[in-house]
VMD Tcl script that draws the C-alpha trace (Angstrom):
set ca {
  {85.50 121.98 91.56}
  {87.36 118.69 91.12}
  {86.92 115.34 92.72}
  {87.28 115.63 96.50}
  {86.09 119.09 96.62}
  {89.48 120.89 97.09}
  {89.51 122.95 93.86}
  {92.55 121.28 92.36}
  {92.58 119.45 89.30}
  {93.58 116.01 90.63}
  {92.34 114.78 93.89}
  {93.60 111.01 93.87}
  {97.36 109.90 93.91}
  {96.36 107.58 90.73}
  {96.19 110.61 88.72}
  {99.70 111.75 89.36}
  {102.71 110.77 87.40}
  {104.91 108.24 89.19}
  {106.60 109.32 92.05}
  {104.52 112.84 92.62}
  {101.88 110.93 94.47}
  {103.16 111.41 97.95}
  {105.09 114.79 97.08}
  {101.68 116.63 96.70}
  {100.43 118.02 99.96}
  {98.07 120.54 101.21}
  {98.41 123.08 104.24}
  {95.27 123.10 105.96}
  {95.03 126.83 107.33}
  {93.30 125.94 110.65}
  {95.81 123.51 111.86}
  {99.13 124.20 109.71}
  {99.49 120.47 109.45}
  {100.73 119.22 106.00}
  {98.37 116.53 104.78}
  {98.15 113.78 101.80}
  {95.19 112.78 100.47}
  {94.75 108.92 100.50}
  {91.45 107.55 99.38}
  {89.68 110.86 100.16}
  {90.75 110.96 103.61}
  {93.23 113.52 104.87}
  {96.11 111.98 106.88}
  {99.10 113.74 108.43}
  {102.40 113.04 106.77}
  {104.93 112.27 109.34}
  {108.68 112.05 109.02}
  {110.29 108.92 108.10}
  {112.24 108.55 111.45}
  {108.79 109.16 113.42}
  {106.96 106.28 111.22}
  {110.06 104.02 111.91}
  {109.91 104.61 115.32}
  {106.15 104.04 115.49}
  {106.28 100.77 113.79}
  {109.30 99.78 116.10}
  {107.19 100.60 119.54}
  {104.59 98.72 118.03}
  {106.60 95.65 117.08}
  {108.90 95.70 120.79}
  {105.53 96.09 122.70}
  {104.07 92.77 121.07}
  {107.28 90.88 121.31}
  {107.22 91.95 125.04}
  {103.23 90.41 125.32}
  {104.39 87.45 124.34}
  {106.59 86.20 127.10}
  {104.44 87.81 129.38}
  {101.63 86.36 128.57}
  {103.30 82.87 128.68}
  {104.30 83.94 132.13}
  {100.72 84.81 133.06}
  {99.18 81.54 131.55}
  {101.95 79.50 133.46}
  {101.40 81.36 137.02}
  {97.85 81.62 136.52}
  {97.21 77.93 135.99}
  {99.92 76.68 138.66}
  {98.65 79.14 141.59}
  {95.23 80.34 140.93}
  {93.17 77.88 139.19}
  {93.85 76.00 136.05}
  {90.36 77.82 133.99}
  {91.78 81.01 134.32}
  {95.01 80.37 132.77}
  {94.33 82.24 129.95}
  {92.69 85.12 131.30}
  {95.90 85.64 133.15}
  {98.18 85.16 130.35}
  {96.29 87.82 128.58}
  {96.14 90.06 131.53}
  {99.77 89.81 132.01}
  {100.32 89.91 128.55}
  {98.96 93.53 128.41}
  {100.51 94.59 131.35}
  {103.63 93.60 129.67}
  {102.62 95.40 126.42}
  {101.51 98.84 127.97}
  {104.51 98.96 130.03}
  {106.97 98.69 126.87}
  {104.49 100.97 124.84}
  {104.66 103.99 127.52}
  {108.15 103.45 127.99}
  {108.75 103.44 124.36}
  {106.61 106.59 124.24}
  {108.27 108.82 127.46}
  {111.59 107.97 125.78}
  {110.58 109.32 122.11}
  {109.30 112.41 123.82}
  {112.38 113.09 125.95}
  {114.92 112.67 123.20}
  {112.65 114.17 120.54}
  {110.27 116.32 121.99}
}
mol new
graphics top color blue
foreach p $ca { graphics top sphere $p radius 0.5 }
foreach p [lrange $ca 0 end-1] q [lrange $ca 1 end] { graphics top cylinder $p $q radius 0.2 }
display resetview
């Protein structure tokens, strides 16, 4: 058996010709999921639209975290206690992140299954 224990002659992307490293994929019989070798680990191959969506979902959630954290810091510092400003900012920012992340996930599932 070759390196990686899969029985193929090339188990790493480095030994493949340029452009073929991501084209070589295996089908796992138990799951039926296409995967590519990445440093010896098996990672699912995702459609480009799905990859872009996941990047945009994290970006949108982070951009929601920033203003909500600012609002949380100001509100907690002003009305609760000035020593709890940072904790209030993190709590409200985390809430904003979670709401946007969940909304994006629900919308993806409604439109793309």
